[in-house]
N, C-alpha and C positions, 0 to 999 in steps of 0.2 A: 513863471516860465522863462526858458531862455530865449534869447533873440539871437539868430546866428545869420544875419543878412536876409531873413526871411521869417515868416511865421511858423511857429512851431506848435504842435499840439500832441497829445498823448492818446494812443489807442490800445484798448485791451486786446490781447491775443491769446489763443489757447497754448497752454505751456506744453511743450513737446519735451523731448528726451534731454536730461541733464538740468532741467529747471533753472536754467542759467538766467531768464529773464521773465518778469511779469509784466513789463512795459515795453512797447516798441515806440520808438521816436521817429516820426516822419517829418522831413524838413521840405517845406513846400513853398512853391513860388506864390506870389500874390493870386488872390482868387478874383474871378470875373462872376458877378451874380448873373443868374439866368432868370430872364422874365418869365412870369407865371402865364400858362395857357389857361387854366381855370382854377380860381382859387377855392380849393376844398379844404384847406386845413388853416387853422388858427396857429399862430407861433408864439410860444411863450419863452421867454428869456428865463432860464433857471437860476441866474444870479451867482452870487459868489459867497463865500464863507471866509472870513479873515482876509477879504481882499483877492481870493484866489478863485477861478472858475471850477466846476466840478468836472470829473471825469465819470460820466454817468455809465452804469453797466447793466441795469435791469429796471423793470417797472412792473408792478402788480395791477391786479384787475382795478383797484381803486385809485391809481394813478400815484402811489407811493413809490420812491424811486430809490435804489441803492447806488452807492458810488464812492468816490474817495477824492480828497483834496491834496495836492502835492505842494506842500509848503517847504520852508527852510528845513524843518525837522524830518523831512521825509512824507511820504503818503499817509493819510488819516482816513479811516473808513468813516462814512456818513450816510445819512438817510434823509430823504426829502419826504416831509408829512406836513400837512396843513399849510402848504404853500411856503415852507421855510425849510432850510438845511439845518441839521445838527449833527455833530459827531456821535458816532455809536456810544452810547453810555458805557463807560469802562475802558474805553479805547481813545480817549480824547489826547492822550500824551503817549500813545503806543503806536509804533510804525504799522500800518495795517490798510488792508484794502478791502471793501465791501463789493462783492461781484454778483450777489443774487439777493432777492427778496420774495417772500412768498405773500399770499393774500391776507395773511395775519400780520404782516409786518415784520416777521422773522428775517434776520439778516445773516448771509453767509459770506465767508471771505476767508482771509489768512492774516495773521500777525506775526511779528518778529519778537520772540520771547527774551527774557533777560539773558539767556544763553545765546543770542543771535541766531536761534534756530527758528524757521518758519513753522508755524502751526496753523490748521485750519481751526476755524472757530463757527460757532453757531450762536447768534444772540437772540434771546427771547424776552420781550418786555415781562418784567416781574422776577424773572430768574437770572437775567444778566448773561455774561459771555461764558460760553461752555467751550473749552479747547478740546478739539478732536485729535487725539494723539496719532503718530504715524503708524503705518502697518508694521507688524513685528519685524524686528531688525532695521527698520528705517530710521532716518534722521529728520526728514521733512514731511509735512503733510499740507496741501493746498485745498482749501474749500471753494468749489467754483459755482455750485448751484444748489437751490433748496426747492422742494415741493410743498404743497399746502399740508402734507402728513408730518412735516419737519424732517424729513429724510434728506440728508446732505450727500452730495457726490462730489469726488475730488481725485487727486493724484498725490502720488508719493513715492519716494524711493524705497526700494527693498534690497535685500542682498541678490536677488535675481534680476534687478533692474526696476525701472519705473513702472508703476501699476495704478490703473484707475481703482477706486474704491467706493463704497456707499456706507453711511452710517446712519442707522435709525437713531431717533431721539433717545438719549440716555445710553446707548450701546456703543461698542468700539468700532472702528472702521473695518470693513470686511472687503478683501479684495474681489474685484470684478474679473471674471475670466478674459484671457487676452486670446488672440489668435494662436494656434499651436506653432511653436517655434519662433514666436514674436519676441523681440527684446523688451518691449515697453508698451504701456497703455496710459491713456488720459481720458478722464471724464469731464464734460463740459456742460451738461444739461440733464435734467431729470423732470418728468412729468408726474402727475398724481397717480397713475397706474404704476409707477415704478420703473418705467422704461428709461434707459439711460442712453444719451448720445455721447459718443466719445470718438477717439483716434488710437489706432494701434498699429504696431509694425507687424510686417509679415516675415517669413523666414529669409526672404531675399533682401530685406531692409526697407522695402518701400511701405508706405503708410496709407492705411485706408480708414475711413471713417466707418463707425459700426453703431449698431443700436443692440443694446443688451435688455433681455428680458428679465423678470423678476427671478424666474428659475435658472438664470445664468447663460441661456441660449444667446448666441451672437448672431446678428445679421450683418454679413459683409455687405456694407453700402457700395464698395467697389470704386470704380474710377471710370472716367470717360474712356472710349476706345483708344484715344491717342494720347492717354495720359496714364501715370502710375500712381498718382498721390491724391487723397482726399482727406479732408480735415473737417470733423463735425464741430459745430459751435452751439447750436440750440436744438431744441425738440419741443413740439406742441402737445396738446392733450390727445390729439389722434395718433401720436406716434410719428409725425412727419419730422424730418430731420433738416436742418439748413446748415450750410458750411460753404467751402469752396474747394474746388478740385482742379488739378492741372489739365489743361487743354490747349494743345498746340504751343506748349512750353510757357503758358502763363496760367495763373490762377483765374477761375471762373466761379461765380456764384451759383450755388445749386440748392434745390430743395428735393428731398428723397421722400417718395411716397409710394414705394414698391418699385421705383426705379429713378435713376437720376435725371433730373430735369435742369438743363442749362437755363438760368435766369437772366443771363447777360445778353441783352438784345441791343447793347450800345456799341458793340465792336470795341470794347474797352481794352486798354492795356493790361488791366488786371481788375478783378472784383471778387467780392466776397459776401456772402449772406450770413449776418450775424445773429438775428433772432426771427422766431416765426411763432404766430398764434393765430388761431381761428380762420386760417385760410389767407393771412397776410404775412408776407416775408419781407424782411427789410435788411439793408446792407449798404455797400458803398461800391462805386467803381471809379476807375481812373480814365479820365478822358484820353482818347487815343490821339489826339492832336495838341492838346495844352497839358496834358499829364496832371490836371487839377483833379482832385478827388470831388466826388459828387455823391450825395445819398440818394438811394432809391429804394422803392417799395414795389412789391409784385402782389397782385390778386388775380383770381381767376377771370374776373369781369375786365379788368383793365390791362392785364399782362404787366410787364415791367415798365416802370416810369420813373423819370427823375423827379425827385420830391422838390426840387426847386421851381419845377413848373406847377406845382400845386399850392404855393403860397402867393399872396399878394406881391406884386412886382415892386412896390415900394416898401416892402417890410424891412429892408436894410439887411437881409440875412443871405449868406452862402451856406447851404446846408451840405456839410461835407461827408459826414459818416452817420448813417442811422444805426443805433446800437441795439435796440429792443423795441418790441411791439407788444401791448397788452391785448386782452380779449375784446376791449372796447375799440381797438384800432388806434389807440394814442401811441405815439411813436416818440422816442428819445433818441438823441445823438449830439454830435458835437459839429461846430462849424464856426463861421465868423459872422459876428454882427457888429455892424458898422467898423469893419476891419479889425475887430477884436475877438480872440477866441473865447468862444462861449459854449454852453451846452443849451439844448433846445428841447421843448416839449410841443409836439404837434397834436392837436385835437381836431377831429373831423368837423369842419363846418358843413354840415349836411344840409342841402337844399330840400325843399318839401318833397316827400316820397309820394310819387304819383305812379309808381310801377307796381302792378299786382304781383303776386307770387307766382312763380312757376311750378306747376304741378307736374313732376316728371312720371310718377306713375300712381296708379290706384289699384290696390289689390285686395281682392275679397277672397275669404277663406271660411268655407268652402266655395270654390267657383263653380263647381259641379255637384249637384247633391243627387245621390243614389243611396236607397231605392226611393222612387215616388210613392212614398207611404202616407202623404198628407199630413205628416206631422209637422210642427213649427220647429223649423231648425234655426239655432243662433248663427249669426254671420258676423264675422270680425273684418274690419276694414283697415288696411294698412296704407298710408300716404306717404310718399316721398315728395317733398316740396321744397323749393329753396326761394329765397328773396333776396333783393340786391341789398336790402338794408337789415331786414329783420332776421335774425339767426334762426328763429323757431317761429315761423308762422303757425296761427292756430287753425287746425283743420278738423271738420266735422261733417259728420252725415247731415245733410239738411233735407233730404227727401229720398223717398224710394217710388219707383215708377214700376206698378204691376203689369203694365201693358194690357189693362182690362181685366184683370183678375179682381176678385171682390176685395174690398179694402180691408177685410179681417184677415187676409192672406199675407199681409206684410206690414211691418211696422218698424219704427226707429226706437231702439232701446237704450242708446247711449251716445256719446260724442262720436265714436266710431265703431258702433255695433247696431245690429238690428236683428230682426226675425223674418223668415219667409216660409211659406207653406209649401212642402215637397209635393207638388201637384204636377204630373207628368206633362211636359211640353211647355211648361210656364218659363218665363224669363223675367226676372227682376232687375232693374237698373237702379244702382245706389249712387245718388249724386253726392259729391262731396264738394264743399266749399273751404277754400283756404284764405284766411285773412291776415295781413300783416299789421304791425303796430300802428300804421298810419290809416288802417281801414280799407285798404285796397283789398279787393277780393278776386279770386279765381275760382272756376268750377270745372270739375271733371267727373267722369263716372266710370264704373266697372259693372259688369253684368254677372249675376248668379243665374245659372242655367239649370233647369231640371230636365234631364232628357226624357223624351216620350217613354212611356212604359211598353217595353217590347219582351218582357220576361213573362212567361206563362206561369200559372199556379204550381205549386209542388204538392204532390199527394202526400198526405202522412198516414192514410189508411185506406184500404180497399179491400172488402170481403163479401162474400156471398153467402146466404142462408137459405137453403142448405148449400153447402159446398160439394156434398156428396149425395147423390139421390140413389135410393135403394126401396124397394126392388125394381129393377128394370122390366115394368109391366107394360111398357109403350104408353103409358098414362102421360097426359099433360101434368106438369108440376109447376107450381108457382115459386119463383126464386125471387128474393129481396136483396139488393146490394146495400151495403153501408159505406159510405164515402166520407173521408175528411181530408181538407186540403187547406193550405195557407198560400197567401200571396204577398209580394213585397210590397204592395200598395197598402197593406195595413187592413183592407176590407175582405171579409169572408168571400171566396169566390162562389160562383153558382155551379153546382155540380148536379149531373143527371146521367142516366143511362142513355149512351149514344148510339150503341149498335151491338149486335150479337152475330157472332161467327160460330162455325161448328166444324169439327173434324168430320171426316168421312162424307163431306158434301151432303149433309142433311138437307132434305127439302125444306123449302121456305115455310110450309105449313108446320114444321115441327118445332119452330121457335118463334117468339114475337115479343116485342117490348109492351108491356101492358100498362106502365105508368112511369113517373118520373124516375123511380128507383126499383121497379118491379119488372118481372118478365115471366113468361111461360115457356117452358121446354119440354120435349118429349123425352120420357125416360126410356131410351133405347140403350140397352147393354153395350159397353165399349165406346161410348160416344162422350167427347168433351165439348163443351160449350165454353167459348170465351165472351164474357160479358164486359163490353168496352165502355168505360165510364169517361166522360169528358167535363172538365172544370174549366169555367171561363171567368176571367177577372172583369173589372169595370172598364178596362180600356180594350177589351176584345180578345186579349191574349188567351188561347186555350192550351191546355194540356191533356193528353189522353193516357189512360193506363187500363190494365185488363185484370180480371180476376176469374178463375177458371171454376166451372161446375162439371164434376166428373160423374158420369153413369157408369159404374163398374160393369164389366161383362159378366153374364151368368154362365158359370163353367161347371155346374153341379147337375149331374144326371138325376132324373127321378128315381125314387125308390119303390120298387114293386114288393108290396107287403103281402099280397097273397095272389095266387094263380091255381085255378082248377079247371078240369075238363068235364064236360058231361055229353055223353056218358064216358066213364072212364075205362069201360070194358064193353067188348062186342062179342056177341055170341048168338046164335051159332056162326061158325066160320063157313057161311054159305056162298062167299064171293060176291055178295051185293055191296052196293055202296051205302054207307051209313052216314047220316048228318051227325056231326059233332059241334059242339060250342065251348068256348072258353069263358071263364069269369075272372076278371082281373081287378085288383085294387091297388092303385099306384098314387103316390104323392110326390110334390116337388116343392122346393124351397122358395121357388118364384111362381110358377105357373101352377094355378089352382086345379087346372084340369089338363095334365099332360094327355098326349094322344097315344093310345095303345092299339096294337093290332097283331094278328097272326102274321108274321113275315116269311115264315118257312115251316115245312113239315119234313121230317126225316123218319126213316124206318130201317130195320135191320136188313130187310129184303124188299126194297121198294121198287115197283115198277112205276114208270111216269104217269100212269092213268090211275094208280092205286090212292092217291091222295090229292085232293084238289082244296084250294082256299077259296071260299065262296063268299066272304065278307070279313070285316075287320075282325069279328069274333067267332067266325063260322068256318066250317070245313066239311069235306066229305072224305071218308076213308074206306077202303074195301075190307069187308069182313072175310078175311083169308089168312090162313097160316103161311108160315114161310115154306119155302121148297123144300125144306128138310123136315116138314111137319112140325116144326116147333113153334113156340107162341111168338106171333108178330106183335112188335111194339112201336107204335107211333109216337115220336116226339114232335110236339107242336110248341115251336119257337114264338114267343110273344116279345115284342119290342115296345117299349114305351119312350117317347120323346117329349121334351118341353118345347116351349116356344122359342127358345134360344138354340134348338138343335141337339141339345145334350140327350143322349140316349142310353138306356139300360135294357138287358135282355134277360129273359127267364124262359125255362120250358117247362111242359107238363106231358106226361105219358098217357096215351091211350092204348089198351092192350086187347088183343083178340084172343079172348079166354072166358072161361066161366067166371061168373062172379066172385065166387070164392077164392078162385085162383088168382084173379086179377087184383082183388082189393089189397092183397098183402104187399104188393109193390107199387100200389098207387098212394101218393102222399095224402095223408089223412085218414087212412084205413088201419084197423088194429090187427089184421091176419099176421100169423107168424111168417116171416120170410123163410125161416129153416124149414117149415113144414111144406111150403110151396116148392122149394128146391128139392126136397126129399121126393115129392110127387112127380116132379119133372124129370128126376133121374129114373124113377121106376118106369115112367113112359118110355124114356129113352132105351131101356133095357129090353122092354117088350118089343119095340120096334126091331131091335137088333136080332132079337130071338127069331122073328117071323122070316128074316132074311137067311 
């Protein structure tokens, strides 16, 4: 180390355009130690190698550290393992810097090759140093970080300017996209998901930190409202980025998790966040009064705090810069120990944990169960819980309260699962207990609700037998309904004939329910009966449906198969009234006894008193010839009607003539009509001759 009237130390910086420097030298005034408020960390001096203190750069989950030592021959990459430093094998005599280390102990950095060109390298135990060549057309490559998959990220020059890159193990470097129109880009961190933290320029020349996804998508981390520049340094497993950004003309430490968060609560002249892991971010700030460097850390629980306030007051240390933090909360950095520049390792000196976890939420799926079909339904429980010490408190379902339901209606089936019976109106409370590593426990609950059953059954079939009644003889007919229905409860609903309605306002005595599924209806033609069925589930919900029974109207008139008159002739024509009767044979498709009667009598020369209907089948007619002395013919019209009012008519003749003369024109007699006509013609000629 140089001595230039003050203490000098070396700080790692993100390499920007030009790659002109890998080290930034700060010349500082003498440091004043700050007394501790609460000793929370133990401090370990990370020692020396060949008489030189290390420049520490990264720490993995098991406490192994990467760094480099600046000796007379230039920097040498080194690794801290098993409590001791050693140069990276193969680089003992090569100018090199180790800037990152993963959980396997693999180291990344860059070295100066025999041609005095900087080259990124990846070191893996067993296979040694692997050089990562520059991007096509480039002269330099700088390795900055490595993840647990062995993927290295870094930066290098290209004909188009400096670019960030990533290199999977055994593969060449591949450029990471930069902002459109930007002149350069750098990468400074990578997590196990392959997300990269870096810095790139915008078309206007300003610099913004970014996060790059595996697919090349860039998230512009942006800048503070009153600044134009942000620089990314580290990234954690959740994709949170740490770095520094200009604000009011000076750099301020930030953490990005969807938005920039200013971590500088010290009103510092400047500050920067170097590393972040598992909710802890570390870095440095410059005192606004003394301009001395101070190491700080930030957690969600404590906010930002000066690390010097968290070590024993008599430790002999001034912690100047915190460089990195691992998932266990161990922090590495640089400072002054007994007024000598040294590197430190802070380890949490944790007091007994007496704080129970905080359960932020308990979610049950499903939270509402429909339909209430009494089936056993699986329920999964999700718990969001945090603890001030334990990163992952253990949560499990410890009981289920059925609020009076039978014990067989609910059960716990796994650490975060159970079963409940879908009974309408039931509520089941799942009680969850979360326990941290110290045994502190917290409990919360969430409810699964089965809403009351308000849905009626669904008819799947409804029919009547018979659906059509024939013949419509006004008789009472038994009808049976067939009903099928389902219900969302899973239980078969109870179904019955609920009511009967009729068209044409049938009298109440014409229909009646005679059983659960039977009825009696009167077969009146043209009438329709609605048999209304009702189905009710176990919760009392009812549904109605109707099926029709139709009685077709009788529209067919009776058929008169025979009709005769007795007597069918009257003689002599003495002017007296003579009794006549008719004989009718009629049938009907419905009415077994259609009603028949003489409805009218006609004659060729009829006086009102010459023909009288005396009964349904009887009449009296006058035995007289017509005024012209011709044969009088009486036509007796007979009408037959069925019970539906359908009518048919037929007629029969009665003649005032001698038997032989009358029979030829009377239906059913065998006299020759020609002979009769001939005789009537002769009688007409005789009459004319007398005149």
